[in-house]
C-alpha angles and dihedrals in degrees: 000000000000112000124196122263086240092063095040090057093058125094120215115254107263092198089062097040096057096056087052090059090045088056091051092052093046090051086061091055096258115146103231123179110212118215092152104083119080093222132121113242089218121102120245106273114265096242090058094046090050090052089054092049091048090052089056093047090047089053094242088153101111132100115292129197110293091246092052137262114315096237092055092048089050090051090050090052090050091049093049090051097047098038104030107022090241124142113211135150125218088262088068095055132087119185110212143187093266127326088277090070091049089055093049092046089054095049094045090049096052111020124074140161114329094359112139124225119196116218125181109225142255085058141166113280100243101054095080094043094049090052089052089052087058090049090247129132120245112218111199120204128193128252118188128234091215087060092047090255090287123157120281103212092189091059092045091051091050091048097053113105137170087271095055108119104161146010119211119216126189115184122193083034131229115238104011101043090226117156113205117231128238091248097055092043091051090052091049092047091054090048092051093049093047091052099034092238123158120235121213104199114196105197100165094129096045097123096049101085135147140188094025094302114162125215112220124184109223090216090066096072099078143329093262094062091037090060089055097045131088110197114207124192142140147176101260102096105028096044101032090246101132095135094048089071100212125151138145145202134213120201146134112305095250091054091043092053090051090051091050089054091052094046092045089062096043118036102346110207126004116252108299095218092048089052091059091046089051090051089059091044092056098036102036134070115320094200093107091057091053092047093049092048092051090052093046089054091057091048092048091054091050096047097044090045091050092049093049089053091061114091112247097017121119118190134169117217107246118229094200145022118025106276136107115204109196125184111236100176093118087071094056110118094025123122145201123182105313094345124102117181110217101135139028089253089056087055092050091052092046095050092046095048100035104030098022090230120132120214133153125253117245091229088071086066093043090258112111114195096043139086127206119229118190111213094191088108130101118283090243090057091045093051093048094040096050091048089053091049092049092050093046092051092046093063095052111106 
């Protein structure tokens, strides 16, 4: 079988591969604690589930417009106005099968052969692979832990070339939990406008904020940057709706029409029942979002505190999302039985096999020397899991 160069260039998603191994171990009766999946442990709120059930009973199970039902797109516009100070009409909105499809639609619409896309790293695993699918070239730039993994505008300026087509932003960030400030976003917006560079702004974790951090959409500064920005969001993280697969994008009409063409020849419309559930999520009570965020804050404090108590671990306290991203380089070169820790993936294998705790290697996020721990698990699991991690690290020599 001869596969395309496009497919051969892609790497499998590590954040999806690890849960598969967790399932295999659990099928053998092994008690594995999973901190690898970026998924809230909460159930979808009842009002949203009931909206989905009602959609089924009302026979809202047919095809919808590719871009999504009008009332949901109107609700998205209302949300963007009230939450993000962004003025869009339904013609600017595409409802997608998860935020991941909105990202891919955007990249396929704007990036082509030899175009360069700047991505601050650490970064989410699929950005680079989606750019490769579009025959573009991902250009990764460093952010520093001592600076809280914030943007370095000087490095970005130096990296821009004639081939630079797009910059990808993710705030709050996966995996670092960094929330970009107004000042650094304003500087980046000015830079993008000066150089006519598109901005793909992944805002899926926008409602999960701590310590007074403020989420700001870069498109809200002025019309010039808004015309260059594609805002991507969804309901998966904030409303515990990961399996409903419902995201959306907001962009200039010309870009939106291109994305509708792409989606029309791939998946067509997003799930019709999920669209009605998402309508309730955005339009109904937001109490569940507040409750989840409050609980995530408690869990964050416990996990980060636990990590900082372990000798050799360095870990920033995230101000958004639900991930801790500790540096584990001090354990490189250490051993236990047949295990030698030389990479973050070695550490992932060791913790899974020895401690029965699943995490994700930092190399998956283009950040060797780190692991990602998702604290969107129950406090009981976090207490047990962090104790297992601490014990497993203590026996490395």
